[in-house]
N, C-alpha and C positions, 0 to 999 in steps of 0.2 A: 275686330276688337270690340269689347263690351265693357261698360263701366256700370257699377251698381252701388247704391248706398240708399238707406232710409232717409238720409238728410239730403234734400235736393240741391243745396248750395255745393255739397261735396261732389255730388255727380257732375254738376256744371264744371266744377274746378277740374276734375279729373279729365273730362271731355276736352277741355281747353288745353290742359297739359299735353294731351296726345296730339291735338290739332295744331297747336301753336308753339309747343316746346319741343321736347326730345323727339317726337314723331313728326314734326312739321313737314309737310310735303311727301312723307313716306306712306301715310295710311289714309284711308277714308275716314271721315268723321265717325267716332265710335257710337254704337247704338247705346242708349241710356235705359236704365231700369231701376226699379227699387226692390226687385225680387231676385235673390241669387240663383233660384231655381231656373230662371230663364237663361242665365249665363251658362249653367252647367248643361241645360238641354240643347244649347246651340252646338251643332255638330261641326261648325267652322271654328270653334274655340278648342284649342289644343291643350292649354294650360291655364290654371286659375291661380290668383293671389288672393289670400284670405287675410284681411286686415280689418277685423271686427273686434268687439269686446270679447273677452276670453271665453265666456259661455257660448258663444257662436263659432268657436273655432272647429269644434268636432264635427257637427252635422253637415256643414257645407264640404269639409274635407273628405268625409266618408262618401258622400254623394258624388264628389268629383272623381274620387278613385274608382268607384263603381261605373262611372262614365268613361273611364279609361283616359282621364286627364291628369297631367303632372300638376303638382301642387307646391307653391311656396306660401307658408302660413307663418305669420308673426308669431313670436313667442308671447306667452309659454305655449306649450303643446296643447293644453286644454285646461279645464277647470277641476276635474275631478280624477281620482285614481282609476275608476271605472272606465271613463273616457279614454285614458291613457291606454289601458289594456286593449279596449275595442280598436283603437286607431293604430296600435302596433300590429294586431292581428289582421286587420284589413290591409294595411300598406305592405306588410311582409308578404301577404298571399297574392300581392299584385306585381306587375311589371312596371308600375308608374314611379317616376322620380319625386321624391318628397324632400323638401328642404325647410328646416325651421329657421326662423329668423334670429337666432342667437349670433348676432354678427360679430362678437368678439373673437370667435374662432377663426375668423378671416383677418384678424388684426396682426400685423407682423411682430409687434412687441409682445403681444399675448403668446404668439407661437414661440418666439424666442425663449420667453420666460418658462413655458411649460417644458420645452426641451432642456432648459437648464436645471429645473426641478428634477426631471426624470433622469438626468445624467449624474445627479448627486453633487451639483455645484455648491449647495449650501448643506451637503451632508444629508443625513436621515432627518426627514421631516416628521415631527410628532404633533404638531398643532397648525391648523389653518383657519385663519379668522376672515370672514367676509363681513363687510358693513356698508350701509348706505344711510346717511343721516341728512335730515332736511331742516331748513330754517323756515318755520311757519309761524304765523300770528296765532294766538290762543284760539281764536274763532275758526281757524283751519279753512275748511271748504264751505263753512257757514251752514245755514239751515233754510235754504231758499224755499219759497212757496209760489213760484211762478206757475201760472197756468199752463197746461199742455199746449204746446204750439199745434195749430191746425194741421200742419204737414206731418206731424209724427204720428205713425201708427204704434201706439204704446204697447198694445197687446203682442204684436209681432216682435217688437223689440225684446220684451221680457221673455217672450217664447215659453219654454218648458219650465222656467223658474218660478218661484212662489209669486202669485198674484198680489200686487202692491199698487197703491195709488201712485200716479205720476209724481216724479220729483226730479227736478233738473240735474241734481248731483248724480243721478243714477245712469246717466248716459254721457256720450262723448269721453272726455278725459277721466272724469272722476268716477267712472264705474269701477275703476281699480280699488276703490276703498269701500266696497261692499261685497260681503261674502256670497251674495246671491249670484254674483257674476264673475268674481275674481278672488284673489287671496291677499290683497294688500301688497306691501313692498317685498315680501318673500317670493311671490310670484311674478312681480314686476321686475325690480332691479335684482333681486336675489336670484332670478333665473339666469341672468347674465353672469353674475359673480360665481355662484355655485358651480355653474357649468365649467368655468375655467378650473376651479378647485379640484373637482373630481376627474377632469381631463388630466391634470398634472399628477394626481395621486393614483390614479387607476380606475377607469370606469367599471371594471369587472368587480370591484369591491362593493359590499353591501353593508350598510350600518347594521350593528347589533342592538342599538338602542337609540331612541330619539327622546329628548326632553325639551320642554319650552317653557318660558314664563312670558306672560304678555298681559296687556290691559290697556284700556282707554283711560289714561291717568291725567292728561293735561289738557287736551283739546275739547272744545265745547261743540263742535259741529255734529252732523248726523251720520258720519261714517260708521260702519259696523266692523271694519277690521281694526286691529289694534294700533294705537299710536306710539306704543312702545313694546318692543319685542326682542327677545334673545332665544335662539334655538341651538341646541347641541345634538350632533350626531356622533355616536361612538362607533368607530371602526376597530378592527383587530389591531391596527398599528398607528392609528392617529385619530385625533378629535378635530371635527369640523364645527365651525359655528357661523352663525349670521345674526347680526345685530342691526336694528333700526330704531331710531328716534325720529318722529315726524316733527318735532318741536325744538330741536337743538342741533345746530349744524356742526360739521366736522371742521376743526380749526388747524389742521395740519399745514405745515409749510416745509418744503424741501429746498435746500440750497443747491442750485445747479449753476456752477461756475460762478459768475458775478451777480446772479439774480436769485430771489426767492420765488418759488413756484407754489401758489396756494393750492390746497387739495381740491380736487373735483367734487368732494363730497361722498366718495365711494372708494372702495378698494379691497385688496387681498393681501393679508400677510401670511406668507409661508415661513414657519419658524423651524429652522434646521439646526443640526449640531454644529455647524460651521458659521452660521450667520442667519440672518433674516432677509427675505426678500418681499418688497412692496411692489404690487402690481396694480395698475389702473389704466384709465383711457388717456393718460399723459405719457405712459411708459412704464418703466420699471427701475427699481434702485436696489442694490445689495448692500447691506450693512453687515460686514464680517465681524467676528469676535474670536478671540484667541484662546479661550478656555480649553478648546479641543484641538489646538493646533497640531498636536502629536498625530492626529487622524488625518490631517491635510489642512488646506487653507483656502477660503473663498476670498478671491480679490474683490475689492469694492468696484461696483459698476453703477453708473447712472445714465439712463437713457430716457429722458423725460421731456420730449419736445414734440409728441405726436398729436396731442389733443385727441382727435378721433381718427385722423389719418384717412386713409381710403378703406377702412374695413367694411363699410356699408356697401360701397360700390364693388369691392372684391367679393363680397358674400353674394350679392346678386348675380355677379359674373360666374361665380362657381355654380350657381343653380343652372344658369343658361347653358354653360359649358357641359353640364351633366345631362341636360335635357337633350342635348345633341349627341353626346357620346353614350348615354344610357348608363353611365357609372353612378355610383352612389356619391351624393354630395357630402360636404364636410360636416354638415348638421343633419344627418339623415335620420330615419325614425328610430334607429337603435340609440343614437346619441340623445336625440330629443326626450326619449322614453325615460332613459336613465336620470337625466336632469329633472324632469318632471316629477319622478318618484321622490327624489330628494326634497324638492320644494314643497310637494303636496303632503308629504309626510311631516314636514316642518310645520306647514299650515295647520295640520290637524292635531299636532301633539299637544 
C-alpha cells in the first residue's frame, strides 16, 4: 500500500487511517510519497484511487491504465472535453476496471426513482430541473494573500494550467471555484445531479442545443467561476436544466408524516404528465395531479429518510467487486463520459 499527496499532513493522515483504522493489523505501514508517479511505478500496487483537484484527474488515470492498474477516480471525470475523449479512448482500449466517484448511482432511493421514471410512473417527462444553491456571505471565499507554505510545491500543483502566483484559494477545497482547475458548481454538484437526470431520461440521447446565462453578480471574492448560473440543454423530447446560486439558499420544506424535512440544498425535479417527482439525498417524493387522469394516475409516494444512507460505501464496494470479477462497474467510463459531456458543455456555453 502507498499513500500520496502534496500536502504532508494528508499523507500522514492517510497512513494513520491504514495503520490504525480500517486496516489496523491487516497491512504493513504504507509507503508515503508526494509524487503519484512513484505509486504508479510500484509493481506491487494493483489499483489506484485518484482523489485530486479536477485538473489532475486525467494524467494519473492515463498513466495508471498504461501501467495495467485499475482506477477509482473521484468525480468529475476530468476538466476538459479533450481530456474526456482521451480518457474514454484509453480506458476502452484496455482491460482495466474504471469507476467514477459519482456515488448517487449506488444510492437505493436514486435507483428506485430512476426505475420509476423509466417505467412511466409520472407519465411522459418533458422537463427535468437540477439545482444546487448555497448560503454564503457576500465576501464568499474571500481574497486571501497568505504566503506560500514552505511545504507546497506550487509549480507541481498548478501543473499544465496557466502559470499564476500562489493563492490559498486555488488549492484544497476552493480549487473548485477557479476555471483553471475546475468548472464551479456545474462540474462539482452538477455532476451528481445531472448524472441521475440523464440516467433516468436515457444516456444514449444527445442534446441538440445548449444555452447558458451566468455571471459573478453578488460575491466579492476572487473566484473565476460564476456565482449565479442557469444552463439549459435541449433534447428531442425534453428540456434539462441546472441552476446554482452561490449566495442564496434553498428554503424548501417537505412534510413527511408528523415532521417537516428541510431541503438539503440540492435536488432534481422530474416533471411528467401525471405528476412531479423530486429526488435528492434524503430520498424522493411524488406529487401527482389529475389534469391527465384519463391517461393514468401517479400515486403519491414519499420516501425521505435516507440522508445519504450507504451510497458511498456501496459505490466503493461495487468497484472492489468489479476489480475481482472484471465486470464493468456501475459508473464505468461510458457512464462517466456521457455525464462529463453534459457538464462540460454547460460549463462552456
